[in-house]
C-alpha positions as CSV (number, residue, x, y, z in Angstrom):
1,M,191.4,-42.7,-58.9
2,T,194.9,-44.0,-59.4
3,Q,195.6,-44.3,-55.8
4,N,193.9,-46.6,-53.3
5,T,193.9,-44.6,-50.0
6,V,190.7,-42.8,-49.3
7,R,191.4,-39.1,-48.6
8,V,188.7,-36.7,-47.6
9,R,188.8,-33.0,-46.5
10,F,186.7,-30.7,-44.5
11,A,187.4,-27.2,-45.8
12,P,185.6,-24.5,-43.9
13,S,186.0,-20.7,-44.3
14,P,187.0,-18.8,-41.1
15,T,184.3,-16.2,-41.6
16,G,182.5,-16.9,-38.3
17,P,181.4,-19.8,-36.0
18,L,181.0,-23.3,-37.3
19,H,177.3,-24.0,-37.8
20,M,176.1,-27.5,-36.7
21,G,175.4,-28.2,-40.4
22,G,179.1,-27.7,-41.0
23,V,180.0,-30.0,-38.0
24,R,177.8,-32.7,-39.6
25,T,179.7,-32.3,-42.9
26,A,182.9,-32.7,-41.0
27,L,181.5,-35.7,-39.2
28,F,180.3,-37.5,-42.3
29,N,183.7,-36.9,-43.9
30,Y,185.4,-38.3,-40.8
31,L,183.1,-41.4,-40.6
32,F,183.6,-42.2,-44.2
33,A,187.4,-41.9,-44.0
34,K,187.6,-44.0,-40.9
35,N,185.2,-46.6,-42.2
36,N,187.5,-47.0,-45.3
37,N,190.8,-46.8,-43.4
38,G,191.4,-43.4,-45.0
39,V,192.7,-40.0,-44.0
40,F,190.7,-37.0,-42.7
41,I,192.2,-33.6,-43.6
42,L,191.3,-30.1,-42.3
43,R,192.0,-27.4,-44.9
44,V,191.2,-23.8,-44.0
45,E,189.8,-21.9,-47.0
46,D,190.6,-18.3,-46.1
47,T,190.6,-16.8,-49.5
48,D,187.7,-14.5,-48.6
49,Q,189.8,-11.9,-46.8
50,K,187.0,-9.3,-46.5
51,R,184.8,-11.7,-44.5
52,Y,187.6,-13.2,-42.4
53,E,186.9,-13.1,-38.7
54,E,189.6,-13.2,-36.0
55,G,189.4,-16.4,-33.9
56,A,187.1,-18.3,-36.3
57,E,189.9,-20.7,-37.4
58,Q,190.7,-21.7,-33.8
59,Y,187.0,-22.0,-33.1
60,I,186.7,-24.5,-35.9
61,I,189.6,-26.5,-34.6
62,D,188.3,-26.5,-31.0
63,S,184.8,-27.5,-32.2
64,L,186.1,-30.6,-34.0
65,K,188.3,-31.5,-31.1
66,W,185.3,-31.3,-28.7
67,C,183.3,-33.6,-31.0
68,G,186.1,-36.2,-31.0
69,I,186.8,-35.7,-34.8
70,E,190.5,-36.3,-35.1
71,I,192.4,-34.3,-37.7
72,E,195.2,-36.3,-39.3
73,E,196.5,-33.6,-41.7
74,G,195.9,-29.9,-41.2
75,V,197.2,-26.4,-40.3
76,N,198.4,-27.7,-36.9
77,E,199.2,-31.3,-37.7
78,G,201.1,-30.7,-40.9
79,G,201.4,-33.4,-43.5
80,N,203.0,-34.0,-46.9
81,Y,200.5,-31.9,-48.9
82,G,200.7,-28.6,-47.1
83,P,200.4,-25.7,-46.6
84,Y,196.8,-26.5,-45.4
85,R,195.8,-22.8,-45.2
86,Q,194.8,-21.4,-48.6
87,S,196.2,-17.9,-47.9
88,E,199.7,-19.6,-47.7
89,R,199.2,-21.2,-51.1
90,K,198.9,-18.1,-53.2
91,E,201.9,-18.8,-55.5
92,I,200.5,-22.2,-56.3
93,Y,197.2,-20.8,-57.6
94,Q,199.0,-18.3,-59.8
95,K,200.7,-21.1,-61.6
96,Y,197.4,-22.9,-62.3
97,I,195.3,-19.8,-63.3
98,D,198.1,-19.1,-65.9
99,I,197.5,-22.6,-67.3
100,L,193.8,-21.9,-67.7
101,V,194.4,-18.5,-69.4
102,K,197.0,-20.1,-71.7
103,N,194.7,-22.9,-72.9
104,G,191.7,-20.7,-73.4
105,S,189.7,-22.0,-70.4
106,A,189.8,-18.6,-68.6
107,Y,190.1,-15.0,-69.6
108,Y,190.9,-11.5,-68.2
109,A,187.9,-9.3,-67.5
110,F,188.5,-5.5,-66.9
111,D,184.9,-4.4,-66.4
112,T,184.3,-1.9,-63.7
113,P,181.5,-2.3,-61.1
114,S,179.5,0.4,-62.9
115,E,179.9,-1.4,-66.2
116,L,178.7,-4.6,-64.7
117,E,175.7,-2.9,-63.1
118,T,174.8,-1.3,-66.5
119,M,175.0,-4.7,-68.1
120,R,172.6,-6.2,-65.5
121,K,170.2,-3.3,-65.9
122,N,170.1,-3.6,-69.7
123,L,169.4,-7.3,-69.4
124,K,166.6,-6.6,-66.9
125,V,165.1,-4.0,-69.2
126,Q,165.2,-6.6,-72.0
127,K,163.5,-9.0,-69.6
128,R,166.2,-11.7,-70.0
129,S,165.7,-14.6,-67.6
130,N,169.5,-15.0,-67.4
131,Q,171.0,-11.7,-66.2
132,Q,174.6,-12.9,-65.8
133,Y,178.1,-12.5,-67.2
134,N,178.0,-15.5,-69.5
135,A,178.6,-16.9,-73.0
136,E,176.2,-14.4,-74.5
137,T,177.1,-11.2,-72.6
138,R,180.8,-11.6,-72.5
139,S,181.0,-10.7,-76.2
140,V,180.0,-7.1,-75.4
141,M,182.1,-6.6,-72.3
142,R,185.7,-5.5,-71.7
143,N,187.7,-8.7,-71.5
144,S,190.6,-10.4,-73.2
145,L,188.1,-12.1,-75.6
146,T,186.9,-8.8,-77.0
147,L,190.0,-6.7,-76.7
148,S,193.3,-7.0,-78.7
149,S,196.4,-8.5,-77.1
150,D,198.0,-5.0,-77.0
151,E,195.0,-3.6,-75.3
152,V,195.0,-6.4,-72.7
153,N,198.7,-6.0,-72.0
154,K,198.5,-2.3,-71.6
155,L,195.6,-2.6,-69.1
156,I,197.5,-5.2,-67.1
157,E,200.8,-3.2,-67.2
158,S,199.0,0.0,-66.1
159,G,197.6,-1.7,-63.0
160,H,194.0,-1.6,-64.1
161,P,192.0,-3.9,-61.8
162,Y,190.9,-7.2,-63.3
163,V,189.5,-10.5,-62.5
164,I,189.9,-13.8,-64.3
165,R,186.7,-15.6,-65.3
166,F,186.1,-19.2,-66.5
167,N,185.2,-19.4,-70.2
168,M,182.0,-21.4,-69.8
169,P,181.3,-23.5,-73.0
170,E,178.0,-22.9,-74.7
171,N,175.1,-25.4,-74.6
172,E,177.1,-28.3,-73.3
173,T,175.5,-31.1,-71.2
174,I,177.4,-32.1,-68.0
175,E,176.5,-35.5,-66.4
176,V,178.0,-36.4,-63.0
177,I,177.3,-39.4,-60.7
178,D,176.7,-38.2,-57.1
179,K,177.1,-41.0,-54.6
180,I,174.0,-39.8,-52.7
181,R,171.8,-38.4,-55.5
182,G,172.7,-40.7,-58.4
183,K,173.1,-39.1,-61.9
184,V,172.8,-35.3,-62.0
185,V,172.6,-33.4,-65.3
186,F,173.3,-29.8,-66.0
187,N,173.4,-27.6,-69.2
188,T,176.0,-24.9,-69.4
189,S,173.6,-22.5,-71.1
190,I,172.2,-21.6,-67.7
191,L,175.6,-21.1,-66.1
192,D,177.7,-17.9,-65.8
193,D,181.4,-17.3,-66.3
194,K,182.4,-17.5,-62.7
195,V,185.3,-15.4,-61.3
196,L,188.3,-17.7,-60.6
197,F,190.8,-15.1,-59.6
198,K,189.9,-11.8,-57.8
199,S,191.4,-8.4,-58.2
200,D,193.1,-8.7,-54.8
201,G,195.3,-11.5,-56.2
202,M,193.5,-14.3,-54.3
203,P,191.7,-17.2,-56.0
204,T,188.0,-17.7,-55.4
205,Y,186.7,-20.9,-53.8
206,H,186.1,-22.5,-57.2
207,L,189.7,-22.4,-58.4
208,A,191.4,-22.9,-55.1
209,N,189.4,-26.0,-54.0
210,I,189.8,-27.8,-57.3
211,V,193.6,-27.2,-57.3
212,D,193.9,-28.1,-53.7
213,D,191.8,-31.2,-54.0
214,H,193.9,-32.4,-56.9
215,L,197.3,-31.6,-55.3
216,M,196.2,-33.1,-52.0
217,E,195.0,-36.3,-53.8
218,I,191.4,-36.0,-52.4
219,T,189.5,-39.1,-53.5
220,H,186.0,-38.1,-52.2
221,V,184.4,-34.7,-51.9
222,I,181.6,-34.8,-49.3
223,R,180.0,-31.4,-48.9
224,G,176.7,-29.6,-48.4
225,E,173.8,-29.5,-50.9
226,E,174.4,-25.7,-51.3
227,W,177.4,-26.6,-53.4
228,L,175.5,-28.7,-55.9
229,P,175.0,-25.8,-58.4
230,S,178.8,-25.4,-58.5
231,L,179.3,-29.0,-59.4
232,P,179.3,-28.5,-63.3
233,L,181.9,-25.7,-63.0
234,H,184.1,-27.9,-60.9
235,V,183.8,-30.8,-63.3
236,L,184.7,-28.5,-66.2
237,L,187.7,-27.2,-64.3
238,Y,189.0,-30.8,-63.9
239,K,188.5,-31.2,-67.7
240,A,190.2,-27.9,-68.4
241,F,193.3,-29.1,-66.4
242,A,193.1,-32.5,-68.1
243,W,192.6,-34.1,-64.6
244,E,189.5,-36.2,-65.4
245,D,191.3,-39.4,-64.4
246,T,191.9,-38.2,-60.9
247,M,188.6,-36.3,-60.3
248,P,187.2,-37.3,-56.9
249,E,183.8,-38.8,-56.4
250,F,181.2,-36.3,-55.3
251,S,178.5,-36.5,-52.6
252,H,176.2,-33.6,-51.7
253,L,174.6,-33.9,-48.2
254,P,171.0,-32.9,-47.6
255,L,170.2,-29.6,-45.8
256,L,169.5,-29.4,-42.0
257,L,166.0,-27.9,-41.8
258,K,164.2,-25.8,-39.3
259,P,162.1,-27.7,-36.7
260,N,159.0,-27.0,-38.8
261,G,160.7,-28.5,-41.8
262,K,160.4,-25.2,-43.8
263,G,163.8,-23.9,-44.9
264,K,167.4,-24.2,-43.8
265,L,168.1,-24.2,-40.1
266,S,169.6,-20.8,-39.1
267,K,171.0,-19.0,-36.0
268,R,167.8,-16.9,-36.0
269,D,165.7,-20.1,-35.5
270,G,167.8,-21.1,-32.5
271,D,167.6,-17.6,-31.0
272,K,163.8,-17.6,-31.5
273,M,163.2,-21.1,-30.1
274,G,165.9,-21.1,-27.4
275,F,168.4,-23.8,-28.7
276,P,172.0,-23.5,-30.0
277,V,173.0,-24.0,-33.6
278,F,176.8,-23.8,-32.9
279,P,178.8,-26.5,-31.1
280,L,180.6,-24.0,-28.8
281,E,179.8,-20.6,-27.5
282,W,180.8,-17.8,-29.9
283,I,181.5,-14.2,-29.0
284,N,181.7,-12.0,-32.1
285,S,183.6,-8.7,-32.6
286,D,180.7,-6.7,-31.2
287,N,180.8,-8.9,-28.0
288,E,177.4,-10.6,-28.9
289,I,177.2,-14.1,-27.5
290,S,175.8,-17.0,-29.4
291,Q,175.1,-20.1,-27.3
292,G,176.8,-23.4,-27.8
293,Y,175.9,-27.0,-27.2
294,R,178.9,-27.5,-24.9
295,E,178.0,-24.5,-22.7
296,N,174.3,-25.6,-22.7
297,G,175.3,-28.8,-21.0
298,Y,175.3,-31.3,-23.9
299,F,177.8,-34.2,-23.9
300,P,179.9,-34.2,-27.1
301,E,178.9,-37.8,-27.7
302,A,175.2,-36.9,-27.6
303,F,175.8,-34.0,-30.0
304,V,177.7,-36.2,-32.4
305,N,175.1,-38.9,-32.1
306,L,172.2,-36.6,-32.9
307,L,174.0,-35.1,-35.9
308,A,174.8,-38.5,-37.4
309,L,171.2,-39.4,-37.5
310,L,170.2,-36.1,-39.3
311,G,170.5,-37.4,-42.9
312,W,172.0,-40.8,-42.3
313,N,169.6,-43.7,-41.7
314,P,171.3,-46.9,-40.5
315,G,168.1,-48.9,-41.6
316,T,167.5,-50.2,-38.0
317,E,165.6,-49.0,-34.9
318,K,168.9,-48.4,-33.1
319,E,169.5,-44.7,-32.2
320,I,172.3,-44.7,-29.6
321,Y,175.7,-45.0,-31.3
322,S,179.2,-44.6,-30.0
323,M,181.8,-43.0,-32.4
324,N,183.3,-46.4,-33.1
325,E,179.8,-47.8,-33.9
326,L,179.2,-44.9,-36.2
327,I,182.5,-45.5,-38.0
328,N,181.7,-49.2,-38.4
329,D,178.2,-48.7,-39.7
330,F,178.5,-45.5,-41.8
331,S,178.1,-45.5,-45.5
332,L,177.1,-42.8,-48.0
333,E,174.5,-45.1,-49.6
334,K,172.5,-44.7,-46.4
335,V,172.5,-40.9,-46.5
336,G,169.1,-39.5,-47.8
337,K,168.6,-37.0,-50.5
338,S,165.9,-34.9,-48.8
339,G,166.5,-32.4,-46.0
340,S,166.5,-33.5,-42.4
341,K,164.3,-31.7,-39.9
342,F,166.0,-30.7,-36.6
343,D,164.1,-31.5,-33.5
344,P,165.4,-29.6,-30.3
345,D,163.4,-32.0,-28.0
346,K,165.1,-35.0,-29.7
347,A,168.4,-33.4,-29.1
348,K,167.6,-33.2,-25.4
349,W,166.5,-36.8,-25.5
350,F,169.9,-37.9,-26.8
351,N,171.6,-36.0,-24.0
352,Q,169.4,-37.7,-21.5
353,Q,170.2,-41.1,-22.8
354,Y,174.0,-40.5,-22.5
355,L,173.5,-39.1,-19.0
356,R,171.8,-42.3,-17.9
357,Q,174.8,-44.3,-19.1
358,Y,176.9,-42.8,-16.3
359,S,177.1,-44.8,-13.1
360,D,175.7,-43.3,-9.9
361,N,179.3,-42.9,-8.7
362,E,180.5,-41.0,-11.8
363,L,177.5,-38.7,-11.6
364,A,178.0,-38.2,-7.9
365,I,181.6,-37.0,-8.5
366,Q,180.4,-34.5,-11.1
367,F,177.6,-33.3,-8.9
368,D,179.9,-33.0,-5.9
369,S,181.9,-30.3,-7.7
370,L,178.6,-28.3,-8.2
371,L,177.8,-28.7,-4.5
372,K,181.2,-27.4,-3.4
373,K,180.6,-24.3,-5.5
374,K,177.6,-23.7,-3.3
375,N,179.6,-24.3,-0.2
376,I,177.8,-27.6,0.5
377,N,179.9,-30.4,1.8
378,C,178.1,-33.7,1.6
379,D,179.1,-37.3,2.0
380,L,179.7,-38.8,-1.6
381,E,177.8,-41.9,-0.7
382,K,174.7,-39.9,0.1
383,T,175.0,-38.0,-3.2
384,E,175.4,-41.3,-5.0
385,K,172.1,-42.5,-3.5
386,I,170.4,-39.2,-4.5
387,C,171.8,-39.7,-8.1
388,S,170.2,-43.1,-8.3
389,L,166.8,-41.5,-7.4
390,V,166.9,-38.6,-9.8
391,K,169.0,-39.9,-12.7
392,E,166.0,-40.7,-14.9
393,R,164.6,-37.2,-14.4
394,L,167.7,-35.3,-15.6
395,V,168.5,-34.1,-19.1
396,F,171.7,-32.2,-18.2
397,I,174.2,-32.3,-15.4
398,K,173.1,-28.7,-14.6
399,D,169.6,-29.9,-13.8
400,F,170.9,-31.7,-10.7
401,W,170.6,-28.9,-8.3
402,E,167.1,-28.0,-9.4
403,Q,165.9,-31.6,-8.9
404,T,167.8,-32.3,-5.7
405,S,168.3,-29.1,-3.7
406,F,165.8,-30.1,-1.1
407,F,168.0,-33.1,-0.1
408,Y,170.7,-30.7,0.9
409,V,168.8,-27.7,2.1
410,A,165.6,-28.0,4.2
411,P,162.7,-25.9,2.9
412,N,162.2,-22.5,4.5
413,E,159.1,-21.7,2.5
414,Y,156.3,-23.9,1.0
415,D,154.6,-23.9,-2.4
416,A,151.6,-21.6,-1.9
417,K,149.4,-23.5,-4.4
418,V,150.1,-26.8,-2.8
419,V,149.4,-25.3,0.7
420,R,146.0,-24.0,-0.5
421,K,145.1,-27.3,-2.1
422,R,146.5,-29.8,0.4
423,W,146.8,-28.3,3.8
424,K,143.8,-28.9,6.0
425,A,142.9,-28.1,9.6
426,N,143.7,-31.6,10.6
427,S,147.0,-31.8,8.7
428,P,149.1,-31.1,11.9
429,I,147.3,-34.1,13.6
430,F,148.3,-36.5,10.8
431,L,151.9,-35.3,10.8
432,K,152.3,-35.6,14.6
433,E,151.1,-39.2,14.4
434,I,153.6,-39.8,11.6
435,I,156.4,-38.5,13.7
436,Q,155.5,-41.1,16.4
437,K,155.5,-43.9,13.7
438,L,158.9,-42.8,12.3
439,N,160.4,-42.8,15.8
440,N,159.4,-46.4,16.2
441,I,161.2,-47.6,13.1
442,N,164.5,-49.3,13.9
443,E,165.9,-49.9,10.4
444,F,165.1,-46.6,8.7
445,I,164.9,-47.8,5.1
446,S,162.4,-47.0,2.4
447,P,160.3,-50.2,2.4
448,N,160.0,-50.2,6.3
449,I,159.0,-46.5,6.3
450,E,156.4,-47.1,3.5
451,N,154.9,-50.1,5.3
452,E,154.7,-48.4,8.6
453,I,153.1,-45.1,7.4
454,K,150.7,-46.7,4.9
455,K,149.5,-49.2,7.5
456,H,148.9,-46.3,9.9
457,I,146.8,-44.5,7.2
458,L,144.8,-47.6,6.4
459,D,144.2,-48.5,10.1
460,N,142.8,-45.0,10.8
461,S,140.8,-44.8,7.5
462,Y,142.6,-41.6,6.5
463,S,142.9,-40.5,2.9
464,M,146.2,-41.9,1.5
465,G,146.5,-39.0,-1.0
466,Q,145.8,-36.3,1.6
467,V,148.3,-37.6,4.2
468,L,151.1,-38.4,1.7
469,N,150.8,-35.1,-0.2
470,V,151.0,-33.1,3.1
471,L,154.0,-35.2,4.2
472,R,155.8,-34.5,0.9
473,L,155.0,-30.8,1.3
474,V,156.7,-30.5,4.7
475,I,159.7,-32.7,3.6
476,V,160.3,-31.1,0.2
477,G,158.5,-27.8,0.2
478,A,156.5,-28.6,-2.9
479,S,154.8,-31.5,-4.7
480,K,157.9,-32.7,-6.5
481,G,160.7,-35.1,-6.2
482,P,161.2,-38.9,-6.4
483,H,159.5,-41.6,-4.4
484,L,158.6,-40.0,-1.0
485,F,159.9,-42.9,1.2
486,D,163.2,-43.0,-0.7
487,I,163.6,-39.3,0.1
488,L,162.9,-40.0,3.8
489,E,165.5,-42.8,3.8
490,V,168.2,-40.5,2.3
491,L,167.4,-37.7,4.8
492,G,167.5,-40.0,7.7
493,K,165.1,-40.2,10.7
494,N,166.3,-37.1,12.6
495,E,166.3,-34.8,9.6
496,S,162.9,-36.1,8.5
497,I,161.3,-35.5,11.9
498,I,162.8,-32.0,12.1
499,R,161.3,-31.1,8.7
500,I,157.9,-32.3,9.7
501,E,158.0,-30.3,13.0
502,N,159.1,-27.2,11.1
503,G,156.2,-27.7,8.6
504,I,153.7,-28.0,11.4
505,K,155.1,-24.8,13.0
506,N,155.5,-22.7,9.9
507,I,152.7,-23.5,7.5
508,K,149.8,-21.1,7.9
509,K,146.9,-21.2,5.5
């Protein structure tokens, strides 16, 4: 490249919600740019008007913002290389397609859909392995290579529909260095004459992205593996425009694979296994809702962290990275070639690690808002204590109520299985004795409660498990929760005794 500043682009199509694989592509572009003091650009490639979906562009922007991926140039931010929406660059593409037609690198094709279908059927009957519009078949089709100049001009002037195709050279070897995969080699004999300009007057991805990358001075193209088969065409387009000296470096990222490692991760996999594949919730035109990581309770930092380690290996045992740490450590050389298997349980683990980084006070403030929605007003200090007890058990903020409801609301029913297993005829006797012991404790804190009750159990040769399990049952309503004596401390002496008395009165076997 003639210029020194690293410039990368993320160029999605607004044809639906942004898949997490697309977010990872954006993230790797962003990390590479920031690591090299470069510029991250968002370019919206909306040339496919038939598949355009209302709201998809804003969804992409909102998703990147939620992830903390900062756009420096784009449709909203502007910049010196705009417009950044391809539908607004139509006149630019016309100029460059004319150059390709003039220098013989592209040609007009007037074939109707039925003529194209006939061509494919004939090739199929002939059992040709390559059933495409290519260097061999174009010689028998209706195009500006087989028609006279007069015939071509008449067809264009009459308004006959046409496309413009790339004139793929015959049997030429293309070699490209991919920063992730090393040297990749293609032969043009297996490639077709791709459409560069459509009958609706819009360019295809192949032409538009090459022209835009050149004009926007993109230095590095980092994109998904699915674009690797298009690489030879893109290289040939750079040559056709005589832009070889400014051609960016290419990197093709490995696929995100299903949890079983077999095939590309899809929305269907998420629906079947109960995890999101989109960053944010998406509601399509039929009002069908697709779940999002944000709405499922994931922290954006956790989502970014898990995506970064799907394909990129820092070479250490470290797994928790802040965005700044990712920027500092990221390099394309540490991105693998093979696909990365997505593990939904590992995704939850990441979220759990980030939740644990919050202080008890920060969590208590978040939980307090949940409590208020349930019309529960509680002292923040008490909620902070509860947070310290359950923090390690939580994966999401939304898990808080499920894990702690018994702190705020006394049980009015008791787990039937636990009652059948633990409640004995002499259980009320044990519990009445424990009430007496609790009444005698002056400083009602967990260690004192534990010492007093365990001493009583040992002095009377009772079964430690039997007594403590029954005590937990009347306090919590089930056999769950953190350390029993910590629960009693948080509830306080009066509330603990009331719950024991209620259990004695209400539990019937």
